[in-house]
C-alpha positions as CSV (number, residue, x, y, z in Angstrom):
1,M,0.0,0.0,0.0
2,S,1.4,3.4,-1.0
3,S,2.0,6.1,1.6
4,R,-0.7,8.2,0.0
5,I,-3.3,5.5,0.3
6,S,-2.3,4.9,3.9
7,L,-2.7,8.6,4.6
8,W,-6.3,8.7,3.2
9,T,-7.2,5.5,5.0
10,G,-6.1,7.0,8.3
11,L,-8.0,10.2,7.6
12,I,-11.2,8.2,6.9
13,G,-10.8,6.5,10.3
14,V,-10.2,9.7,12.1
15,S,-13.3,11.4,10.5
16,A,-15.5,9.0,12.4
17,T,-14.6,10.7,15.7
18,I,-13.7,14.3,14.6
19,A,-16.0,16.8,13.0
20,F,-14.2,18.9,10.4
21,A,-14.6,22.7,10.1
22,Q,-16.2,23.9,6.9
23,R,-13.6,26.6,6.1
24,P,-10.1,25.4,5.4
25,L,-7.1,27.5,6.6
26,Y,-4.5,27.8,3.9
27,G,-5.9,24.8,2.2
28,I,-5.8,22.6,5.3
29,V,-9.0,21.3,6.9
30,Q,-8.9,22.2,10.6
31,P,-10.5,19.7,13.1
32,V,-13.2,20.9,15.5
33,I,-13.2,18.6,18.5
34,A,-16.2,18.6,20.8
35,K,-15.6,19.1,24.5
36,T,-15.4,16.0,26.8
37,P,-18.1,15.4,29.4
38,V,-15.6,16.4,32.1
39,Q,-15.0,19.8,30.3
40,V,-18.7,20.4,29.9
41,G,-19.1,19.5,33.6
42,E,-16.5,22.1,34.6
43,I,-18.4,24.8,32.6
44,A,-21.7,23.8,34.1
45,R,-20.3,23.9,37.6
46,A,-18.9,27.4,37.1
47,I,-22.2,28.9,35.9
48,T,-24.8,27.0,38.0
49,V,-26.0,28.4,41.4
50,L,-28.3,27.1,44.1
51,I,-31.4,29.3,44.9
52,S,-32.8,28.5,48.3
53,E,-35.0,29.7,51.1
54,P,-35.9,27.9,54.3
55,N,-38.7,25.8,52.7
56,S,-37.6,25.2,49.1
57,Q,-34.7,25.1,46.7
58,G,-34.0,25.2,43.0
59,S,-31.2,26.0,40.6
60,G,-30.2,28.9,38.3
61,V,-27.7,29.9,35.7
62,I,-25.5,33.0,35.7
63,I,-26.1,34.6,32.3
64,Q,-24.8,38.1,32.6
65,R,-22.5,40.5,34.5
66,Q,-22.8,44.2,34.6
67,G,-20.3,45.8,37.0
68,D,-20.7,44.0,40.3
69,T,-24.3,42.8,39.4
70,Y,-24.9,39.3,38.2
71,T,-28.1,38.2,36.5
72,V,-29.4,34.6,37.1
73,L,-31.9,32.9,34.8
74,T,-34.1,30.3,36.4
75,T,-37.8,29.2,36.3
76,R,-40.6,31.1,37.7
77,S,-41.6,28.1,39.8
78,V,-38.3,28.2,41.7
79,V,-38.9,31.8,42.9
80,R,-42.6,32.0,42.9
81,Q,-43.0,32.5,46.7
82,K,-42.4,35.8,48.4
83,A,-39.5,34.6,50.4
84,D,-36.0,35.6,51.5
85,Y,-34.1,33.8,48.7
86,K,-30.3,33.3,48.8
87,I,-28.0,32.4,46.0
88,T,-25.1,30.0,46.6
89,T,-22.3,30.4,44.0
90,P,-19.8,27.8,42.9
91,D,-17.3,28.9,45.5
92,D,-20.0,28.2,48.3
93,R,-20.5,31.9,49.1
94,Q,-24.0,33.1,49.8
95,Y,-25.6,36.3,48.5
96,Q,-29.0,37.9,49.0
97,I,-31.1,38.4,45.9
98,V,-31.1,42.1,45.1
99,S,-34.4,43.6,46.3
100,G,-36.8,44.2,43.5
101,S,-34.7,42.4,40.9
102,L,-37.1,39.5,40.3
103,R,-38.6,39.7,36.8
104,V,-40.9,37.0,35.4
105,A,-41.5,36.2,31.8
106,P,-44.6,37.6,30.1
107,G,-47.6,35.4,29.7
108,D,-47.4,31.9,31.3
109,I,-43.8,31.1,30.3
110,D,-42.1,29.5,33.3
111,L,-39.0,31.7,33.4
112,A,-37.7,34.4,35.7
113,V,-34.5,36.3,36.4
114,V,-33.0,37.5,39.7
115,K,-29.8,39.4,40.5
116,F,-27.1,39.4,43.1
117,K,-24.2,41.7,43.8
118,S,-20.5,40.5,44.1
119,T,-17.1,41.8,43.3
120,T,-15.9,38.2,42.8
121,N,-15.3,37.1,39.2
122,Y,-17.9,34.4,38.3
123,A,-18.3,32.8,34.9
124,T,-21.3,33.5,32.7
125,A,-23.1,31.1,30.4
126,K,-22.5,31.2,26.6
127,L,-25.9,31.1,24.9
128,G,-26.2,28.4,22.2
129,N,-28.7,27.8,19.4
130,S,-31.6,25.7,20.7
131,N,-33.2,25.6,17.3
132,S,-30.4,23.4,16.0
133,L,-31.1,20.7,18.5
134,K,-32.2,17.4,17.0
135,S,-33.2,14.0,18.5
136,G,-30.2,12.0,19.4
137,M,-27.8,14.9,20.0
138,A,-25.9,14.8,23.3
139,L,-27.2,17.0,26.2
140,Y,-26.0,17.7,29.7
141,L,-28.2,18.9,32.5
142,A,-26.8,20.6,35.6
143,G,-28.3,21.6,38.9
144,F,-28.4,21.2,42.7
145,S,-30.3,18.1,43.7
146,A,-32.4,18.3,46.8
147,P,-31.3,16.4,49.9
148,S,-32.4,12.7,50.1
149,T,-32.2,9.9,52.7
150,A,-28.5,9.1,52.0
151,I,-27.4,12.4,50.5
152,T,-28.3,14.8,53.2
153,Q,-27.1,18.0,51.7
154,S,-27.8,19.8,48.3
155,I,-25.0,18.9,45.9
156,F,-24.2,20.0,42.4
157,G,-24.8,17.3,39.9
158,L,-24.6,16.7,36.1
159,T,-26.6,14.2,34.1
160,S,-25.8,13.2,30.6
161,G,-28.2,12.1,28.0
162,A,-29.6,13.1,24.6
163,V,-32.3,15.1,23.0
164,I,-35.5,13.0,23.0
165,A,-37.5,15.6,21.1
166,N,-37.2,19.3,20.2
167,S,-40.9,19.8,19.5
168,N,-42.1,22.6,17.2
169,K,-45.3,22.4,19.3
170,I,-45.1,24.4,22.5
171,F,-46.5,22.7,25.6
172,R,-47.8,24.4,28.7
173,N,-45.7,27.2,30.3
174,G,-43.4,27.4,27.2
175,Y,-41.8,24.0,27.4
176,S,-40.9,22.1,24.3
177,L,-37.5,20.4,24.7
178,I,-37.7,16.8,26.0
179,S,-34.4,15.5,27.5
180,N,-32.6,13.5,30.1
181,I,-33.5,12.4,33.6
182,T,-33.1,14.8,36.5
183,R,-33.6,14.9,40.3
184,P,-35.8,17.2,42.4
185,G,-34.0,20.5,43.1
186,M,-32.5,20.7,39.6
187,A,-35.3,22.8,38.2
188,G,-34.0,26.1,36.9
189,G,-30.7,24.5,36.0
190,A,-28.7,24.6,32.8
191,V,-29.2,22.3,29.8
192,L,-25.9,22.3,27.8
193,N,-24.9,21.0,24.4
194,N,-21.6,19.3,23.5
195,D,-19.8,22.7,23.3
196,G,-20.9,23.7,26.8
197,E,-23.4,26.2,25.5
198,L,-26.6,27.0,27.3
199,V,-29.4,25.7,25.1
200,A,-32.3,25.4,27.5
201,I,-33.5,25.8,31.1
202,H,-34.7,22.7,32.8
203,G,-38.0,22.9,34.7
204,Q,-40.3,20.0,34.7
205,G,-40.4,16.3,35.2
206,D,-43.2,14.7,33.3
207,S,-45.8,12.6,35.0
208,L,-48.7,10.5,33.8
209,S,-52.2,11.8,33.2
210,E,-54.7,11.0,35.8
211,R,-56.3,8.4,33.6
212,L,-53.1,6.6,32.9
213,R,-52.0,7.0,36.5
214,Q,-54.7,4.7,37.7
215,R,-53.4,1.9,35.4
216,D,-49.7,2.4,36.2
217,S,-48.2,0.1,38.8
218,D,-44.6,1.4,38.6
219,G,-45.2,5.0,39.7
220,N,-46.4,8.2,38.2
221,K,-43.3,9.4,36.3
222,T,-42.9,8.9,32.6
223,G,-39.1,9.4,32.7
224,F,-39.3,12.4,30.4
225,N,-38.0,15.8,31.5
226,L,-38.8,19.1,29.9
227,G,-36.8,22.3,29.3
228,I,-37.6,25.7,27.8
229,P,-35.3,26.4,24.8
230,I,-32.9,29.3,25.2
231,D,-34.1,30.9,22.0
232,R,-37.5,31.3,23.6
233,F,-35.9,33.3,26.4
234,I,-33.8,35.4,23.9
235,T,-37.0,36.6,22.2
236,I,-38.4,37.9,25.6
237,A,-35.2,38.9,27.3
238,N,-35.9,42.7,26.9
239,A,-39.4,42.3,28.4
240,M,-37.7,40.7,31.4
241,G,-35.2,43.6,31.8
242,V,-32.2,41.7,30.3
243,K,-30.3,43.4,27.5
244,L,-28.4,40.7,25.6
245,D,-25.4,41.2,23.4
246,K,-26.7,41.3,19.8
247,K,-24.2,38.7,18.9
């Protein structure tokens, strides 16, 4: 076998695991390698916060910094009560939510933003394109699971899975992305793609309808979990008091 044939054989094998960029640089095709699950997990850990008050908890995602003020995107259901919420950042520091900073999405969309102040440098999420998500694509979901019998404290967790469906039909409260399994407490957390970009906000675990519940002997959960695509938030960000970079 000639060296030229050997080279092309090797390239064909490599192409099974590496996606190539569309634009060559000086005639050479440059490889674009997706981030590893560990790298996505590090991104998720840096942008995810715990939102809690004495009787409930949820998760949120840092999406913006302006001076010493950070904006956190979460679900309306996480902050629906008039309570003294605190935000726990990735370095385990706690901050009070800025008074009057809670803004909810228009209509019945289950999204909200809150703010906290800090001079510490925290990472912010990079917004991805949720319209490009297709069934089978890898997804990662991050958040703080609620305490359980054995795990007695809220801890950050990351689950991996895939897009089950990115429906063009919008379900109740603005949900349309169906994805991987989650735990209680992770509502409001980040849904990330293979590049570590924020493509949705997790909010609901699906359960059977009342009619099917009566016939189900294994519990009420279907195993599906739902998120609100980030593109839906982008279209209403101004109405929620968030001015995004036009890029």
